[in-house]
C-alpha positions in Angstrom: -114.3 116.8 -40.0 -112.7 120.0 -40.7 -111.1 120.4 -37.2 -109.5 117.6 -35.8 -106.3 117.4 -33.5 -104.4 114.8 -32.9 -101.9 114.5 -29.7 -99.4 112.2 -30.0 -96.9 111.6 -32.4 -95.4 108.0 -31.4 -95.5 105.7 -35.0 -99.4 105.2 -34.5 -100.5 108.7 -33.7 -98.6 109.9 -36.9 -100.1 107.3 -39.0 -103.8 109.0 -37.9 -102.8 112.3 -38.5 -100.9 111.9 -42.0 -104.1 110.3 -42.7 -106.1 113.1 -41.5 -104.0 115.2 -43.2 -104.3 113.5 -46.7 -108.5 114.4 -46.4 -107.4 118.3 -46.6 -108.9 118.7 -43.1 -107.8 121.4 -40.6 -105.2 118.9 -39.0 -103.8 120.2 -35.7 -101.1 118.2 -33.6 -99.2 118.0 -30.6 -96.4 115.9 -29.3 -93.9 116.4 -26.3 -90.7 115.9 -28.4 -92.0 118.7 -31.8 -89.7 117.1 -33.9 -91.6 114.2 -34.5 -94.5 116.8 -36.2 -91.7 118.5 -39.2 -93.0 116.1 -41.6 -96.9 116.4 -40.9 -96.4 120.4 -40.5 -94.6 120.1 -44.4 -97.8 118.2 -45.4 -100.7 120.4 -43.6 -100.4 120.3 -39.8 -100.6 122.6 -37.7 -98.3 122.3 -34.9 -99.8 123.3 -31.8 -97.1 125.2 -29.1 -99.1 123.7 -26.0 -101.2 121.0 -25.3 -103.6 123.8 -23.9 -103.7 125.3 -27.3 -104.1 122.0 -29.6 -107.5 121.5 -27.2 -108.9 124.8 -27.9 -108.0 124.2 -31.5 -110.5 121.5 -32.8 -114.1 120.2 -31.5 -112.8 116.8 -31.7 -109.6 115.8 -30.1 -108.2 112.2 -30.9 -105.5 111.1 -28.3 -102.8 108.0 -28.8 -100.4 107.5 -26.5 -98.4 105.2 -24.3 -101.2 104.5 -21.9 -104.6 106.0 -21.1 -102.8 106.7 -18.1 -100.1 109.1 -20.1 -103.5 110.8 -22.0 -104.7 111.8 -17.9 -101.6 113.1 -17.8 -101.7 115.6 -20.7 -104.9 116.3 -20.1 -105.4 116.8 -16.3 -104.1 120.1 -16.0 -106.5 122.9 -14.4 -106.3 124.7 -18.2 -106.4 121.8 -20.0 -109.3 120.0 -18.5 -111.3 122.9 -18.8 -111.0 123.9 -22.3 -112.2 120.1 -23.1 -116.0 121.4 -22.2 -118.0 121.1 -25.2 -115.7 118.6 -27.1 -115.6 114.9 -28.2 -112.4 112.8 -27.2 -111.6 109.7 -28.8 -108.7 107.7 -26.6 -106.8 105.6 -29.4 -104.6 104.4 -26.3 -104.0 101.3 -25.2 -105.6 100.5 -21.6 -107.6 98.5 -19.6 -111.6 98.2 -19.4 -111.5 99.7 -16.1 -109.3 102.5 -17.3 -111.9 103.4 -20.0 -114.4 103.3 -17.7 -112.7 105.9 -15.7 -111.2 108.0 -18.6 -115.1 107.9 -19.5 -116.2 109.3 -16.3 -113.5 111.6 -15.7 -113.7 113.7 -19.5 -117.4 114.1 -19.1 -116.8 115.5 -15.6 -115.4 117.6 -17.8 -118.2 118.8 -20.1 -116.7 117.0 -22.9 -118.5 113.8 -24.6 -116.0 110.7 -24.8 -115.1 107.9 -27.4 -113.0 104.4 -26.1 -111.3 103.5 -29.4 -109.3 100.1 -30.2 -106.6 100.3 -33.0 -106.5 96.2 -34.5 -103.9 97.0 -36.8 -100.4 98.7 -37.7 -99.4 102.0 -38.6 -98.9 101.4 -42.4 -102.4 100.4 -42.6 -104.0 103.1 -41.2 -106.4 104.7 -43.9 -107.1 101.2 -45.2 -110.4 100.2 -46.7 -110.2 96.8 -44.4 -108.0 98.4 -41.2 -110.2 97.3 -38.0 -110.6 100.2 -35.2 -113.5 99.1 -32.7 -115.4 101.5 -31.1 -117.5 102.3 -28.1 -119.3 104.8 -26.3 -123.0 107.1 -26.6 -124.3 106.5 -30.2 -124.7 110.4 -30.3 -121.0 110.6 -29.6 -120.3 108.0 -31.9 -122.3 109.2 -34.9 -119.9 113.0 -34.1 -116.8 111.3 -34.4 -117.7 108.2 -37.6 -116.5 110.6 -40.1 -113.3 110.9 -38.7 -112.5 107.1 -37.5 -114.3 106.1 -41.1 -111.0 107.8 -42.2 -108.9 106.1 -40.0 -110.2 102.8 -40.6 -112.2 101.5 -43.6 -113.2 98.4 -41.4 -114.3 100.9 -38.3 -117.0 98.6 -36.3 -118.8 100.9 -33.2 -119.8 97.9 -30.3 -122.4 99.5 -28.5 -123.2 102.3 -25.8 -120.7 100.2 -22.8 -117.9 102.6 -23.5 -115.5 99.7 -21.7 -116.0 97.4 -24.8 -113.6 98.5 -27.3 -111.0 98.0 -24.3 -112.2 94.2 -23.4 -112.0 92.7 -26.9 -108.4 94.0 -27.8 -107.4 92.6 -24.3 -108.8 89.6 -25.7 -107.8 89.7 -28.9 -104.0 90.9 -27.6 -104.1 87.4 -25.1 -104.5 85.7 -28.9 -102.1 87.5 -30.5 -99.4 87.1 -27.4 -100.1 83.6 -27.8 -99.6 83.5 -31.9 -96.2 85.6 -31.7 -94.6 83.2 -29.0 -95.5 79.7 -30.7 -94.3 81.2 -34.2 -91.1 82.1 -32.4 -90.8 78.9 -31.0 -92.0 76.9 -34.6 -89.0 79.2 -35.9 -86.6 77.8 -33.3 -87.5 74.1 -34.6 -87.3 74.8 -38.1 -83.6 76.7 -37.3 -82.5 73.8 -35.3 -84.2 71.3 -38.3 -82.7 73.1 -41.3 -85.8 74.2 -42.5 -86.0 78.0 -43.9 -88.4 80.0 -41.5 -89.7 82.5 -44.2 -90.9 79.3 -45.6 -92.3 78.5 -42.8 -94.4 81.8 -42.3 -95.5 81.0 -45.8 -97.2 77.8 -44.6 -98.6 79.6 -41.6 -100.1 82.7 -44.1 -101.8 79.6 -46.2 -103.3 78.3 -43.0 -105.1 81.3 -42.0 -108.5 80.4 -42.8 -108.2 77.3 -41.6 -107.2 79.1 -38.7 -109.7 81.3 -38.4 -112.3 79.1 -38.8 -110.9 76.7 -35.5 -111.1 80.4 -34.0 -114.3 81.0 -34.1 -115.5 77.7 -33.6 -113.2 77.6 -30.6 -115.5 80.9 -29.6 -119.0 79.5 -30.2 -118.1 76.0 -28.2 -117.0 77.9 -25.2 -120.0 80.3 -25.5 -122.4 77.2 -25.8 -120.1 75.3 -23.5 -121.0 72.7 -25.8 -117.1 70.7 -24.8 -118.5 67.4 -26.2 -118.2 65.5 -29.2 -114.8 66.7 -30.8 -113.2 66.0 -34.1 -109.8 66.0 -31.9 -109.9 65.8 -27.9 -107.7 67.9 -25.9 -105.9 64.4 -24.8 -104.8 63.7 -28.2 -103.7 67.7 -28.7 -101.9 67.1 -25.0 -99.8 64.7 -26.6 -98.9 66.3 -29.6 -97.4 69.0 -27.1 -95.9 67.1 -24.8 -93.6 65.8 -27.9 -92.9 69.4 -28.3 -91.1 69.2 -25.2 -89.5 66.2 -26.5 -88.3 67.5 -29.7 -86.8 70.8 -27.7 -84.6 68.3 -25.8 -83.5 66.1 -28.9 -82.7 69.7 -30.7 -81.2 71.0 -27.2 -83.8 74.9 -28.3 -86.0 76.6 -25.7 -88.0 74.5 -24.1 -89.6 77.0 -21.9 -93.3 77.5 -24.5 -93.8 73.6 -25.2 -93.1 73.2 -21.1 -95.7 75.4 -20.5 -98.2 74.4 -22.8 -98.3 70.6 -22.2 -98.5 71.5 -18.2 -101.5 73.3 -19.2 -103.5 70.9 -21.1 -101.9 68.0 -18.7 -103.5 69.8 -15.8 -106.7 70.0 -18.4 -106.2 65.8 -18.7 -105.7 65.0 -15.5 -109.2 67.5 -14.0 -111.2 64.8 -16.4 -111.7 66.8 -19.9 -109.5 64.8 -22.2 -111.9 63.6 -24.3 -113.7 67.1 -24.6 -112.4 70.0 -27.0 -109.3 71.5 -27.2 -111.5 74.9 -26.1 -112.2 73.1 -22.6 -108.9 74.2 -21.4 -110.8 77.6 -20.5 -112.4 75.0 -17.1 -108.7 75.1 -15.3 -108.0 78.8 -16.5 -111.2 80.5 -14.8 -110.9 80.9 -11.0 -112.2 77.9 -9.1 -116.1 78.0 -8.1 
């Protein structure tokens, strides 16, 4: 890990570079706006004047930009593409499984090795003992990149040879988080309307984390096995509860978009005959029709 290049110095890319600089490795950085490198340079990083110089500087290239399309745009000039040969490219940008497969094929066509990664953390958590980064790709490539990635995330998890796996899991987690963030905001609206402290609501949610985590594990297992019968609480019961959130929104005069959307989905599942099953049976009306 003596020489590493980091391309992209947004909030996350800067955090990645800073974690590597702290190890006293030789870290080369590049960003479209060179000003973002000033603190890293002061701490010991080297600012490359061009992408080509940055790629040539190190055997391991970490890319963290806004998207896979942006990373391809940066790397696909003829000179830079040629310079990738013999190097390991670690993609830590955000993209889809198809983009991961396409980028892997393109990088390997340049004579380089490719590892796809997904960061499940905020920039402030990079370098932590429990910070999670998912990685997928050839085992031999992971072995070359493992030391670098472990510096960035003590909770590094290798998912295997299928290069798209990390993007698959990232997308699945993001779907979960999207629902959580939206739900939390609607919960805050309820608290505001009824005069309850929103910070205290956040504390209640934090205290529920172990229970909610166990429920997430249970739902994943139920869906995997298709075992939707004999629930502790039925989809029908939940549909009724969520329907009352629509009623409350009308009574309190607050935005009802979130509960209306959720209530419609649960009502669809009940109307389709799944009312006596687990909440997770909702997936049956989300899947494509056979």
